[in-house]
N, CA, C and O of each residue as an XYZ file, in Angstrom:
428
protein
N     -57.009    -18.799      6.044
C     -55.612    -18.425      6.305
C     -54.818    -18.775      5.101
O     -55.006    -19.846      4.524
N     -53.880    -17.857      4.675
C     -53.173    -18.230      3.436
C     -52.311    -19.407      3.634
O     -52.235    -20.014      4.702
N     -51.584    -19.741      2.430
C     -50.687    -20.835      2.410
C     -49.499    -20.600      3.371
O     -48.871    -19.541      3.356
N     -49.201    -21.654      4.233
C     -48.125    -21.534      5.185
C     -46.707    -21.774      4.515
O     -45.710    -21.162      4.898
N     -46.687    -22.621      3.580
C     -45.347    -23.068      3.011
C     -45.676    -24.067      1.913
O     -46.813    -24.441      1.629
N     -44.495    -24.473      1.304
C     -44.501    -25.454      0.330
C     -43.738    -26.682      0.696
O     -42.595    -26.542      1.133
N     -44.241    -27.839      0.566
C     -43.614    -29.075      0.912
C     -43.462    -29.993     -0.266
O     -44.421    -30.191     -1.012
N     -42.241    -30.586     -0.473
C     -42.133    -31.644     -1.402
C     -42.446    -32.994     -0.751
O     -41.768    -33.415      0.186
N     -43.475    -33.658     -1.260
C     -43.912    -34.864     -0.514
C     -42.848    -35.944     -0.588
O     -42.189    -36.151     -1.607
N     -42.704    -36.664      0.615
C     -41.839    -37.740      0.561
C     -41.631    -38.098      2.017
O     -42.381    -37.597      2.855
N     -40.682    -38.913      2.371
C     -40.454    -39.444      3.693
C     -40.341    -38.450      4.672
O     -40.757    -38.660      5.811
N     -39.795    -37.333      4.333
C     -39.359    -36.205      5.350
C     -40.447    -35.130      5.347
O     -40.081    -33.967      5.518
N     -41.768    -35.398      5.167
C     -42.718    -34.374      5.267
C     -43.155    -34.305      6.735
O     -43.052    -35.243      7.526
N     -43.676    -33.043      7.024
C     -43.977    -32.830      8.546
C     -45.354    -33.409      9.079
O     -45.745    -33.217     10.230
N     -45.985    -34.068      8.215
C     -47.313    -34.628      8.682
C     -47.107    -36.069      8.989
O     -46.708    -36.878      8.152
N     -47.415    -36.378     10.306
C     -47.254    -37.791     10.809
C     -48.566    -38.463     10.855
O     -48.647    -39.538     11.450
N     -49.643    -37.922     10.267
C     -50.894    -38.425     10.315
C     -50.933    -39.764      9.639
O     -50.544    -39.746      8.472
N     -51.299    -40.862     10.097
C     -51.474    -42.167      9.333
C     -52.501    -42.252      8.223
O     -52.490    -43.153      7.385
N     -53.353    -41.309      8.255
C     -54.225    -41.194      7.110
C     -53.656    -40.656      5.922
O     -54.321    -40.671      4.885
N     -52.389    -40.134      5.949
C     -51.659    -39.750      4.885
C     -50.728    -40.634      4.308
O     -49.940    -40.241      3.447
N     -50.755    -41.883      4.742
C     -49.684    -42.939      4.417
C     -49.770    -43.251      2.896
O     -48.759    -43.678      2.339
N     -50.782    -43.087      2.275
C     -50.875    -43.330      0.699
C     -51.361    -41.948      0.061
O     -52.198    -41.948     -0.841
N     -50.840    -40.848      0.531
C     -51.204    -39.587      0.035
C     -51.059    -39.434     -1.554
O     -51.970    -39.000     -2.259
N     -49.894    -39.813     -2.003
C     -49.654    -39.777     -3.407
C     -50.646    -40.490     -4.242
O     -51.169    -39.956     -5.220
N     -50.919    -41.772     -3.831
C     -51.903    -42.497     -4.532
C     -53.280    -41.843     -4.415
O     -54.037    -41.904     -5.384
N     -53.668    -41.199     -3.250
C     -54.894    -40.537     -3.176
C     -55.030    -39.437     -4.175
O     -56.057    -39.332     -4.845
N     -54.003    -38.596     -4.298
C     -54.015    -37.523     -5.155
C     -54.225    -37.884     -6.587
O     -55.023    -37.237     -7.264
N     -53.497    -38.963     -7.123
C     -53.619    -39.479     -8.366
C     -55.046    -39.985     -8.595
O     -55.634    -39.797     -9.660
N     -55.617    -40.682     -7.475
C     -57.033    -41.067     -7.621
C     -57.936    -39.929     -7.732
O     -58.808    -40.002     -8.597
N     -57.872    -38.911     -7.016
C     -58.611    -37.724     -7.215
C     -58.654    -37.109     -8.497
O     -59.694    -36.666     -8.985
N     -57.376    -37.068     -9.131
C     -57.171    -36.586    -10.517
C     -57.936    -37.335    -11.656
O     -58.328    -36.865    -12.724
N     -58.064    -38.684    -11.152
C     -58.745    -39.635    -12.141
C     -60.276    -39.731    -11.943
O     -61.029    -40.378    -12.671
N     -60.696    -38.891    -10.695
C     -62.198    -39.065    -10.462
C     -62.552    -40.155     -9.568
O     -63.730    -40.489     -9.443
N     -61.592    -40.744     -8.926
C     -61.787    -41.807     -7.965
C     -61.534    -41.352     -6.552
O     -60.581    -40.624     -6.277
N     -62.409    -41.794     -5.646
C     -62.211    -41.587     -4.191
C     -61.602    -42.687     -3.544
O     -62.287    -43.701     -3.415
N     -60.411    -42.677     -3.102
C     -59.635    -43.820     -2.404
C     -60.440    -44.044     -1.020
O     -61.040    -43.160     -0.408
N     -60.342    -45.311     -0.674
C     -61.129    -45.697      0.695
C     -60.814    -44.576      1.723
O     -59.684    -44.108      1.860
N     -61.927    -44.173      2.451
C     -61.907    -43.238      3.560
C     -62.017    -41.834      3.114
O     -62.323    -40.974      3.939
N     -61.794    -41.527      1.882
C     -61.942    -40.128      1.499
C     -63.343    -39.784      0.837
O     -63.965    -40.615      0.176
N     -63.773    -38.533      1.061
C     -65.110    -38.150      0.557
C     -64.910    -36.846     -0.170
O     -63.841    -36.237     -0.125
N     -65.936    -36.444     -0.821
C     -65.803    -35.069     -1.463
C     -65.859    -35.124     -3.026
O     -66.685    -35.853     -3.575
N     -65.025    -34.393     -3.711
C     -64.909    -34.248     -5.067
C     -65.980    -33.097     -5.388
O     -66.673    -33.176     -6.402
N     -66.090    -32.046     -4.509
C     -66.857    -30.925     -4.781
C     -65.987    -29.716     -5.220
O     -64.788    -29.657     -4.951
N     -66.633    -28.781     -5.890
C     -65.831    -27.411     -6.116
C     -65.503    -26.751     -4.881
O     -66.353    -26.560     -4.011
N     -64.348    -26.409     -4.777
C     -63.682    -25.593     -3.735
C     -63.877    -24.097     -4.195
O     -63.316    -23.678     -5.208
N     -64.566    -23.431     -3.535
C     -64.879    -22.013     -4.023
C     -63.829    -21.015     -3.601
O     -63.849    -19.893     -4.107
N     -62.910    -21.344     -2.708
C     -61.865    -20.459     -2.235
C     -62.415    -19.143     -1.824
O     -61.817    -18.124     -2.171
N     -63.501    -19.072     -1.114
C     -64.268    -17.869     -0.603
C     -63.387    -16.839      0.185
O     -63.538    -15.620      0.115
N     -62.489    -17.458      0.909
C     -61.619    -16.614      1.836
C     -60.395    -16.290      1.020
O     -59.639    -15.494      1.577
N     -60.049    -16.687     -0.082
C     -58.877    -16.348     -0.783
C     -57.710    -16.874     -0.305
O     -56.631    -16.315     -0.501
N     -57.841    -18.071      0.410
C     -56.656    -18.758      0.946
C     -55.633    -19.197     -0.146
O     -54.426    -19.033      0.032
N     -56.117    -19.732     -1.227
C     -55.306    -20.244     -2.271
C     -55.327    -19.340     -3.401
O     -56.194    -18.469     -3.473
N     -54.361    -19.493     -4.364
C     -54.236    -18.481     -5.484
C     -55.666    -18.327     -6.168
O     -56.500    -19.232     -6.163
N     -55.837    -17.196     -6.702
C     -57.093    -16.910     -7.393
C     -57.209    -17.684     -8.662
O     -56.285    -17.627     -9.474
N     -58.273    -18.406     -8.899
C     -58.480    -19.079    -10.177
C     -60.020    -18.914    -10.422
O     -60.777    -18.458     -9.565
N     -60.426    -19.333    -11.695
C     -61.863    -19.252    -12.133
C     -62.555    -20.259    -11.194
O     -61.944    -21.116    -10.555
N     -63.951    -20.065    -11.170
C     -64.808    -21.067    -10.425
C     -64.754    -22.418    -11.035
O     -64.928    -22.579    -12.243
N     -64.521    -23.366    -10.233
C     -64.467    -24.809    -10.783
C     -63.005    -25.346    -10.884
O     -62.760    -26.540    -11.056
N     -62.019    -24.346    -10.761
C     -60.710    -24.797    -10.942
C     -60.313    -25.770     -9.765
O     -59.558    -26.712    -10.010
N     -60.759    -25.584     -8.604
C     -60.341    -26.475     -7.412
C     -61.433    -27.364     -7.034
O     -62.610    -27.005     -7.068
N     -61.031    -28.566     -6.660
C     -61.782    -29.662     -6.250
C     -61.357    -29.907     -4.700
O     -60.168    -29.861     -4.383
N     -62.361    -30.166     -3.766
C     -61.991    -30.474     -2.367
C     -62.264    -31.975     -2.078
O     -63.204    -32.559     -2.617
N     -61.470    -32.540     -1.269
C     -61.491    -33.851     -0.785
C     -61.270    -33.817      0.629
O     -60.524    -32.935      1.055
N     -61.871    -34.749      1.551
C     -61.750    -34.767      2.909
C     -61.834    -36.005      3.527
O     -62.357    -36.949      2.934
N     -61.330    -36.128      4.778
C     -61.577    -37.359      5.606
C     -62.219    -36.849      6.924
O     -61.810    -35.831      7.482
N     -63.214    -37.581      7.381
C     -63.925    -37.114      8.550
C     -65.341    -37.496      8.312
O     -65.750    -37.963      7.250
N     -66.125    -37.248      9.459
C     -67.503    -37.733      9.460
C     -68.395    -37.002      8.384
O     -69.291    -37.603      7.791
N     -68.118    -35.744      8.175
C     -68.885    -34.835      7.272
C     -68.154    -33.913      6.688
O     -67.017    -33.783      7.143
N     -68.510    -33.136      5.691
C     -67.816    -31.997      5.104
C     -67.512    -30.956      6.089
O     -66.457    -30.323      6.109
N     -68.461    -30.814      6.884
C     -68.302    -29.733      8.064
C     -67.274    -30.089      9.113
O     -66.549    -29.228      9.612
N     -67.217    -31.407      9.454
C     -66.378    -31.677     10.544
C     -64.954    -32.472     10.141
O     -64.062    -32.716     10.953
N     -64.929    -32.800      8.818
C     -63.631    -33.326      8.389
C     -62.390    -32.488      8.714
O     -62.393    -31.325      8.311
N     -61.427    -32.901      9.332
C     -60.233    -31.996      9.588
C     -59.204    -32.131      8.561
O     -58.450    -31.180      8.354
N     -59.095    -33.237      7.884
C     -58.130    -33.463      6.937
C     -58.684    -33.185      5.579
O     -59.668    -33.788      5.150
N     -58.004    -32.204      4.861
C     -58.663    -31.776      3.609
C     -57.506    -31.552      2.506
O     -56.396    -31.118      2.813
N     -57.852    -31.867      1.294
C     -57.001    -31.783      0.207
C     -57.785    -30.984     -0.824
O     -58.979    -31.217     -1.012
N     -57.147    -30.073     -1.474
C     -57.774    -29.368     -2.668
C     -56.771    -29.582     -3.788
O     -55.556    -29.455     -3.635
N     -57.342    -29.902     -4.874
C     -56.577    -30.093     -6.056
C     -56.967    -29.138     -7.144
O     -58.159    -28.987     -7.414
N     -56.091    -28.531     -7.739
C     -56.314    -27.593     -8.966
C     -56.210    -28.249    -10.223
O     -55.484    -29.240    -10.299
N     -56.858    -27.821    -11.268
C     -56.868    -28.432    -12.565
C     -55.557    -28.393    -13.195
O     -55.383    -29.181    -14.125
N     -54.569    -27.592    -12.848
C     -53.198    -27.526    -13.255
C     -52.241    -28.569    -12.592
O     -51.051    -28.678    -12.888
N     -52.922    -29.350    -11.629
C     -52.120    -30.339    -10.911
C     -51.504    -29.878     -9.616
O     -50.671    -30.584     -9.046
N     -51.914    -28.637     -9.101
C     -51.454    -28.174     -7.842
C     -52.276    -28.972     -6.732
O     -53.426    -29.365     -6.924
N     -51.616    -29.153     -5.641
C     -52.273    -29.786     -4.437
C     -52.063    -29.012     -3.193
O     -50.955    -28.544     -2.931
N     -52.997    -28.872     -2.484
C     -52.986    -28.044     -1.142
C     -53.479    -29.010     -0.067
O     -54.350    -29.810     -0.408
N     -53.026    -29.034      1.197
C     -53.337    -29.855      2.217
C     -53.603    -28.998      3.505
O     -52.840    -28.075      3.793
N     -54.580    -29.280      4.197
C     -54.905    -28.695      5.507
C     -55.148    -29.886      6.482
O     -55.925    -30.783      6.157
N     -54.539    -29.902      7.585
C     -54.694    -30.987      8.613
C     -55.516    -30.359      9.875
O     -55.564    -30.902     10.979
N     -56.085    -29.266      9.575
C     -56.937    -28.730     10.762
C     -58.177    -27.885     10.222
O     -58.394    -26.737     10.609
N     -58.927    -28.521      9.341
C     -60.139    -28.001      8.826
C     -59.954    -26.522      8.129
O     -60.688    -25.576      8.415
N     -59.006    -26.454      7.291
C     -58.629    -25.349      6.422
C     -58.307    -24.155      7.281
O     -58.616    -23.047      6.843
N     -57.745    -24.250      8.404
C     -57.186    -23.042      9.126
C     -55.795    -22.777      8.528
O     -55.439    -21.616      8.330
N     -55.054    -23.743      8.257
C     -53.773    -23.573      7.655
C     -53.587    -24.389      6.309
O     -54.031    -25.537      6.305
N     -53.028    -23.949      5.272
C     -52.806    -24.635      4.137
C     -51.308    -24.791      3.800
O     -50.510    -23.865      3.950
N     -50.966    -26.021      3.333
C     -49.633    -26.242      2.738
C     -49.641    -26.607      1.289
O     -50.361    -27.540      0.936
N     -48.930    -25.980      0.434
C     -48.938    -26.405     -0.969
C     -47.903    -27.757     -1.013
O     -46.757    -27.771     -0.563
N     -48.522    -28.752     -1.591
C     -47.741    -30.078     -1.598
C     -47.237    -30.263     -3.080
O     -47.999    -30.141     -4.040
N     -45.961    -30.551     -3.192
C     -45.447    -30.837     -4.458
C     -45.069    -32.285     -4.501
O     -44.519    -32.776     -3.516
N     -45.308    -32.973     -5.511
C     -45.021    -34.501     -5.658
C     -44.968    -34.884     -7.067
O     -45.096    -34.076     -7.987
N     -44.775    -36.136     -7.211
C     -44.473    -36.852     -8.523
C     -45.685    -36.704     -9.465
O     -45.518    -36.827    -10.679
N     -46.941    -36.434     -8.924
C     -48.016    -36.152     -9.755
C     -48.014    -34.905    -10.451
O     -48.838    -34.698    -11.342
N     -47.120    -34.018    -10.107
C     -47.037    -32.566    -10.591
C     -47.160    -32.501    -12.138
O     -47.861    -31.654    -12.691
N     -46.492    -33.375    -12.761
C     -46.415    -33.259    -14.305
C     -47.547    -33.993    -15.012
O     -47.514    -34.101    -16.238
N     -48.516    -34.487    -14.317
C     -49.581    -35.234    -14.932
C     -50.343    -34.189    -15.761
O     -50.303    -32.982    -15.520
N     -51.064    -34.776    -16.793
C     -51.831    -33.680    -17.608
C     -53.143    -33.295    -16.912
O     -53.697    -33.975    -16.048
N     -53.570    -32.127    -17.393
C     -54.827    -31.562    -16.634
C     -55.942    -32.643    -16.647
O     -55.965    -33.517    -17.513
N     -56.810    -32.558    -15.715
C     -57.903    -33.539    -15.566
C     -59.195    -32.800    -15.687
O     -60.263    -33.405    -15.596
């Protein structure tokens, strides 16, 4: 499913999931090649269904929380330009997330 909307990350975001309490720190960790506690992944997101903007292979990396890559419902995809996308329902819906990491250099 395509991107549903754009959210500036902060106290007034629509996600009440406690696993997102340190979301900004997690995104910065992902960009530095580190997996914060509870997160898995760091694999190429192929964007097979065209849910996110088209980019070259390898542009997107996927991270998730859950028992396995197939069952993890909370997913974050990070692009090499600093863009971040979040799905809290196993990539049925995507939200573009804007935050303070936005101006970080490419990784």
